[in-house]
C-alpha positions as CSV (number, residue, x, y, z in Angstrom):
1,M,-6.9,31.7,8.6
2,I,-7.2,28.4,10.5
3,T,-8.6,25.4,8.9
4,I,-10.6,22.9,11.1
5,I,-10.8,19.3,10.0
6,Y,-13.9,17.0,10.4
7,P,-13.8,13.3,10.0
8,F,-17.1,12.1,9.5
9,R,-18.9,8.8,8.7
10,N,-22.6,8.1,9.2
11,R,-23.5,10.3,12.1
12,E,-26.8,12.1,13.4
13,L,-27.4,15.3,11.8
14,N,-28.0,16.9,14.7
15,R,-24.3,16.5,16.2
16,I,-22.7,18.2,12.8
17,K,-25.5,20.9,13.6
18,N,-24.7,21.6,17.1
19,S,-21.0,21.6,16.5
20,L,-21.4,23.9,13.7
21,D,-23.8,26.0,15.3
22,S,-21.4,26.6,18.2
23,L,-18.8,27.5,15.5
24,T,-20.9,30.3,14.1
25,N,-20.9,32.2,17.6
26,Q,-17.2,32.1,17.4
27,S,-16.2,35.7,18.3
28,N,-13.0,35.5,16.2
29,K,-14.2,34.5,12.3
30,G,-10.8,33.7,10.9
31,F,-11.6,30.3,10.2
32,N,-12.5,27.9,7.6
33,V,-14.2,24.0,7.9
34,V,-13.0,21.2,5.7
35,F,-15.4,18.7,5.9
36,V,-14.2,15.0,5.2
37,D,-17.0,12.6,4.6
38,Y,-15.5,9.1,4.6
39,G,-17.9,7.4,2.6
40,S,-21.4,7.9,4.3
41,D,-24.4,5.7,3.2
42,L,-25.1,8.1,0.2
43,E,-28.6,8.8,1.7
44,I,-26.9,10.2,4.8
45,A,-23.9,11.9,2.8
46,S,-27.0,13.7,0.8
47,S,-28.5,14.9,4.0
48,A,-25.1,16.0,5.7
49,Q,-24.2,18.0,2.3
50,E,-27.7,19.5,2.5
51,L,-27.5,20.7,6.3
52,L,-23.8,22.4,5.3
53,K,-25.0,24.7,2.7
54,Q,-26.3,26.3,5.6
55,Y,-22.7,27.1,6.8
56,E,-20.7,29.2,4.0
57,F,-17.4,28.7,6.0
58,V,-17.7,25.1,5.3
59,K,-16.3,22.9,2.1
60,Y,-17.7,19.7,2.0
61,I,-15.5,16.4,0.5
62,Y,-16.9,13.3,-0.3
63,S,-14.4,10.0,-0.7
64,Y,-16.1,7.1,-2.0
65,H,-14.6,4.6,0.5
66,N,-17.9,3.2,0.8
67,N,-17.6,-0.3,2.6
68,Q,-14.2,0.2,3.8
69,P,-13.6,0.2,7.5
70,W,-13.3,3.4,9.2
71,S,-9.8,5.0,9.6
72,R,-10.0,8.4,11.0
73,S,-6.0,8.5,10.3
74,K,-7.0,8.4,6.6
75,A,-10.1,10.7,6.6
76,I,-7.8,13.6,8.5
77,N,-5.2,12.6,5.9
78,I,-7.7,13.5,3.2
79,G,-8.4,16.8,4.9
80,L,-5.0,17.7,5.4
81,R,-4.4,17.9,1.3
82,F,-7.5,20.2,0.9
83,T,-6.0,22.4,3.6
84,E,-4.6,25.7,2.3
85,T,-4.0,27.7,5.7
86,E,-0.8,27.9,7.7
87,Y,-2.6,26.2,10.8
88,V,-4.7,23.2,11.1
89,F,-7.2,21.7,14.1
90,I,-8.4,18.1,14.2
91,A,-12.1,18.5,15.3
92,D,-14.7,15.8,16.1
93,I,-18.5,16.2,15.2
94,D,-19.3,15.6,18.9
95,I,-17.6,18.8,20.0
96,I,-19.6,21.9,21.0
97,F,-16.9,24.8,21.1
98,H,-16.8,27.8,23.2
99,C,-17.2,31.3,21.9
100,R,-13.7,32.0,22.3
101,F,-11.8,28.8,21.4
102,I,-11.0,30.1,17.8
103,D,-9.2,33.3,19.8
104,L,-7.4,31.1,21.9
105,L,-6.2,29.1,18.8
106,F,-4.8,32.2,17.4
107,E,-2.7,33.3,20.6
108,L,-1.4,29.5,20.4
109,K,0.3,29.6,17.1
110,N,3.6,28.3,17.2
111,E,6.2,27.4,14.8
112,K,7.5,24.4,17.0
113,Q,4.7,23.7,19.6
114,N,1.4,22.0,19.0
115,F,-1.4,21.8,21.3
116,Y,-3.8,19.3,22.2
117,F,-7.1,19.9,24.4
118,Q,-8.5,18.9,27.7
119,V,-12.3,18.2,26.7
120,G,-15.7,17.9,28.8
121,Y,-17.5,15.2,28.7
122,L,-21.6,15.3,28.5
123,S,-24.0,12.7,30.3
124,E,-26.5,11.7,27.3
125,S,-29.3,13.6,29.0
126,E,-27.2,16.7,28.9
127,S,-26.1,16.2,25.2
128,K,-29.8,16.4,24.4
129,E,-30.0,20.0,25.8
130,L,-29.2,23.5,24.1
131,K,-28.1,25.8,26.6
132,E,-25.4,28.2,26.4
133,F,-21.8,26.8,26.9
134,E,-21.1,27.8,30.5
135,N,-24.7,26.4,31.5
136,Y,-23.8,22.8,30.8
137,T,-22.6,20.5,33.3
138,I,-19.1,18.0,32.8
139,V,-19.7,14.7,34.3
140,S,-16.1,14.1,33.2
141,K,-12.9,15.6,32.0
142,S,-10.1,14.2,29.3
143,I,-6.6,13.2,30.5
144,P,-3.4,14.1,29.2
145,E,-3.5,10.5,26.7
146,G,-6.4,12.2,25.6
147,Q,-4.9,13.9,22.3
148,G,-7.5,13.5,19.2
149,L,-8.4,17.5,19.5
150,S,-5.1,19.0,18.2
151,F,-3.8,22.4,16.8
152,F,-0.9,22.2,14.4
153,K,1.2,24.0,12.2
154,L,0.3,22.5,8.8
155,D,4.0,22.1,7.8
156,C,5.1,19.9,10.9
157,L,2.1,17.4,9.9
158,L,3.5,17.6,6.0
159,K,7.1,16.8,7.2
160,I,6.3,13.3,9.0
161,G,3.6,12.3,6.3
162,G,0.3,13.1,8.1
163,Y,-1.6,10.2,10.3
164,D,-0.1,7.2,10.3
165,E,-2.9,5.2,7.6
166,F,-2.2,1.7,9.4
167,F,-5.0,2.5,12.1
168,H,-8.5,1.6,11.4
169,F,-11.1,1.5,13.5
170,W,-10.7,3.3,16.6
171,G,-7.4,3.8,18.9
172,A,-3.6,5.2,18.9
173,E,-3.6,7.3,16.0
174,D,-3.6,10.4,17.9
175,E,-0.9,9.0,20.7
176,D,1.4,7.6,17.8
177,L,0.8,11.0,15.8
178,H,2.3,13.1,18.5
179,F,5.3,10.9,19.4
180,R,6.6,10.9,15.7
181,L,6.2,14.8,15.8
182,Q,8.0,14.8,19.1
183,N,10.9,12.5,16.9
184,A,11.0,15.0,14.3
185,G,11.6,18.1,17.0
186,F,8.2,19.5,17.6
187,H,6.8,19.6,21.3
188,S,3.2,18.9,22.2
189,E,1.5,20.5,25.1
190,F,-1.6,19.5,26.8
191,Y,-3.6,22.7,27.4
192,N,-5.8,22.4,30.2
193,K,-6.0,26.1,31.9
194,E,-9.6,26.1,31.3
195,I,-12.0,23.9,29.1
196,L,-13.4,25.1,25.7
197,L,-14.6,22.2,24.3
198,L,-17.5,20.0,25.2
199,H,-17.9,16.6,23.9
200,Q,-21.5,15.3,23.4
201,W,-22.4,12.0,24.6
202,H,-22.4,8.5,22.4
203,T,-21.9,4.9,22.8
204,S,-18.4,4.1,23.4
205,F,-16.8,1.8,20.8
206,E,-15.7,-0.5,23.2
207,N,-19.3,-1.5,24.1
208,L,-19.8,-2.7,20.5
209,K,-19.9,-6.5,19.6
210,K,-16.8,-6.7,18.2
211,K,-16.7,-10.6,19.2
212,Q,-19.3,-11.3,16.8
213,L,-20.0,-11.1,13.1
214,T,-22.1,-7.9,12.5
215,I,-22.9,-6.0,9.4
216,E,-20.9,-3.0,10.2
217,P,-17.4,-4.5,9.5
218,M,-15.6,-5.0,13.0
219,L,-12.2,-6.5,13.7
220,S,-11.5,-8.4,17.1
221,D,-8.8,-7.2,19.1
222,I,-8.3,-4.4,16.8
223,F,-7.1,-2.2,20.2
224,A,-4.3,-4.5,20.7
225,L,-3.4,-4.7,17.0
226,N,-3.3,-0.5,17.0
227,K,-1.1,-0.6,20.1
228,Q,1.2,-3.0,18.4
229,K,2.0,-0.9,15.7
230,M,2.1,2.3,17.8
231,R,4.8,1.0,20.0
232,F,6.5,-0.4,17.0
233,N,6.6,3.0,15.6
234,Q,7.9,4.3,19.0
235,K,10.7,1.8,19.5
236,N,12.0,2.4,16.1
237,K,11.9,6.0,16.5
238,I,9.8,6.2,13.3
239,I,8.8,9.5,11.6
240,K,7.1,8.7,8.3
241,V,4.8,6.0,7.9
242,N,2.5,6.3,5.1
243,Y,3.1,5.2,1.2
244,A,3.6,8.2,-1.1
245,D,0.2,8.4,-1.8
246,W,-1.1,9.2,1.7
247,G,-4.5,11.3,2.1
248,K,-5.9,9.9,-1.1
249,L,-9.4,10.5,-2.1
250,I,-11.4,8.2,-3.7
251,T,-13.3,9.3,-6.8
252,E,-16.9,8.0,-7.8
253,Q,-14.9,7.1,-11.0
254,E,-12.7,4.7,-9.1
255,F,-15.3,3.4,-7.0
256,Q,-17.4,2.5,-9.9
257,I,-14.6,0.1,-11.1
258,L,-15.6,-2.0,-8.5
259,N,-18.8,-1.8,-9.0
260,N,-18.3,-3.1,-12.6
261,S,-16.1,-6.0,-11.8
262,P,-16.6,-9.5,-13.2
263,K,-19.1,-11.9,-11.8
264,S,-18.3,-13.2,-8.2
265,V,-16.5,-16.5,-7.4
266,V,-18.2,-18.4,-4.3
267,L,-15.5,-19.7,-1.8
268,L,-16.7,-22.3,0.8
269,N,-15.2,-21.9,4.2
270,K,-13.0,-24.8,4.4
271,K,-9.4,-23.6,6.0
272,H,-7.0,-24.7,3.5
273,I,-9.3,-22.7,0.6
274,I,-9.5,-19.7,2.6
275,E,-5.8,-20.1,3.6
276,N,-5.0,-20.7,-0.3
277,F,-7.1,-17.4,-1.2
278,I,-5.4,-15.1,1.5
279,D,-1.7,-16.6,1.1
280,I,-1.3,-17.4,-2.5
281,I,-4.1,-15.9,-4.5
282,L,-4.9,-12.3,-2.9
283,P,-1.0,-11.5,-2.9
284,N,-0.2,-12.9,-6.3
285,T,-3.1,-11.1,-8.2
286,N,-2.4,-8.0,-9.8
287,G,-4.0,-5.5,-12.3
288,E,-7.3,-7.0,-12.2
289,V,-10.5,-6.8,-9.7
290,I,-10.9,-10.0,-7.6
291,N,-14.6,-10.5,-6.5
292,V,-15.2,-13.2,-4.2
293,V,-17.8,-14.5,-1.8
294,F,-17.3,-16.3,1.4
295,K,-20.3,-18.8,2.5
296,D,-20.7,-21.4,5.1
297,H,-20.4,-25.0,4.0
298,L,-23.5,-26.6,4.4
299,Y,-22.0,-30.2,5.4
300,R,-20.4,-28.1,8.4
301,F,-24.0,-28.1,10.3
302,S,-25.0,-31.7,9.3
303,L,-25.3,-34.6,11.3
304,N,-22.9,-36.5,9.7
305,Y,-20.3,-34.0,10.0
306,K,-21.3,-33.6,13.6
307,I,-20.9,-37.1,14.3
308,K,-17.7,-37.2,12.8
309,R,-16.1,-34.4,15.1
310,L,-17.9,-36.3,18.1
311,L,-16.1,-39.6,17.2
312,R,-13.1,-37.5,16.3
313,I,-12.9,-39.1,12.8
314,K,-10.6,-37.1,10.6
315,T,-12.8,-34.5,8.3
316,H,-12.5,-31.2,6.6
317,E,-11.9,-28.1,8.9
318,Y,-13.7,-24.8,8.8
319,Y,-13.6,-21.2,9.8
320,S,-16.4,-19.2,10.8
321,L,-17.7,-16.5,9.5
322,K,-16.6,-14.5,12.1
323,E,-13.0,-15.9,11.7
324,I,-12.7,-15.3,7.7
325,N,-13.8,-11.4,8.7
326,D,-10.9,-11.1,11.2
327,L,-8.4,-12.7,8.7
328,L,-9.8,-10.7,5.9
329,L,-9.7,-7.3,7.7
330,K,-6.4,-7.8,9.3
331,N,-4.9,-8.6,6.0
332,L,-6.6,-5.3,4.5
333,V,-5.5,-3.3,7.3
334,I,-2.0,-4.7,7.4
335,H,-1.2,-5.3,3.5
336,Y,-4.0,-3.8,1.2
337,R,-5.0,-0.6,2.9
338,S,-3.6,1.7,0.2
339,C,-5.3,-0.7,-2.5
340,L,-9.1,0.1,-4.0
341,Y,-11.6,-2.4,-2.2
342,N,-15.2,-2.9,-1.1
343,Y,-16.0,-5.3,1.8
344,K,-19.5,-6.2,3.0
345,V,-21.2,-8.3,5.5
346,N,-24.6,-9.3,4.2
347,T,-27.4,-8.4,6.2
348,D,-28.5,-11.9,6.9
349,L,-24.6,-12.6,8.3
350,K,-24.5,-15.6,5.7
351,S,-22.0,-14.1,3.6
352,I,-19.1,-12.2,3.2
353,Q,-17.9,-10.3,-0.1
354,L,-14.9,-8.9,-1.0
355,K,-13.8,-6.8,-4.5
356,I,-10.6,-5.6,-4.4
357,K,-7.9,-4.3,-7.2
358,K,-4.3,-4.3,-6.7
C-alpha cells in the first residue's frame, strides 16, 4: 500500500472532487489517502468532510490551526504522523491523476531514491472542463525546480524529521526537503518521461496583495524570508530542523484554551508600545494566555499631529497596522511557531488580535 497525503485549507470543493475522482479510476487500488484539513473555516470543513464520505479510501483529519498562517510543511507533517504504509506520495488538491499513476509509483519503489514529478498545467477554461486525461490541453509544464509532488519511502522523511516547519505561507519547503534528504544520503530524481499529473488552474500566490493589510494574514517578503532559511540549511548542511514535537495536531480542547482566554488588552500603535510588547512582554510571559488587540491611535490622524509632522516638531512615532502585522507574523513564524496561538485581522481592517499561550 501507498499513502497519499493531501494538505488542505479553505479550497473549493470541486477541486477535491476532481482530484479524488481521478484516484477512483486508478488501475491499481493499492493506496489510501490521508486528507489533512489544516484549520479550514468550520463550515467549509463540514462540507469537505461530507464530500469525502463518498471515498472509502480517504481518512479525514482536522487540525485546529484556525487563524494561523498557512503552513504546507506543518500540514504534511501531520499527515506523516498518520501514515502507516512504507511509502508516501505528497499530493496537491489541484492535481488530476492519470489512471496509471499508482502503477508507476509501485514500479518506482526504491530504498534510497525519491522521485518528484513533472506536472502539466491547465488553463482556467480547461480546468472547468471534465474530460478524459489524454484529452486535456496542457499550456505549460513544471520545471525541475518544482518539487512539490514527490514520492518517498516514509523512513527517509522520518530520519530527517519531516518538512521544515519554519516555512509558512508558500515557497521553499519542497526544495529544502530534497536538499536535506541529499545531505542524509538519499537521492532525488525528476521524473519527466511522461506527464501523468495535471494541475488545475488557480490564481497565483504571487498575485495576492502582500503589501497591504488583508483579512487573510499575509506577510510581506515571505518568499525572501523562506529562501534565506533554505539557504541557511543548505550552507550548514543541516539535516534535522524541527522541534521534537513536529507534526503536532491541534485538538479542539487545545483550541478552546484560547477561546476561553481572559479579556483582551488593547495596545495602541505607538512604536515604543509595540516594540515593548514584541521584545519584552511576549518572550518573557510563560504559562498563561496573552490576549491583545492592536489598534490605531486616533491622534495619529488628527490635524495637530499632521501639523507637527509637517513642521518637524518632535512627537510620537507610530507603526501602521500593516507594519504591526508583518512584525507579529515574522516573530510568530521565527520564534513561536510551535506555540498555541490565534491571529486575526478584523474584517474592517482596523484592528489585529493575537492570542497566544507559551
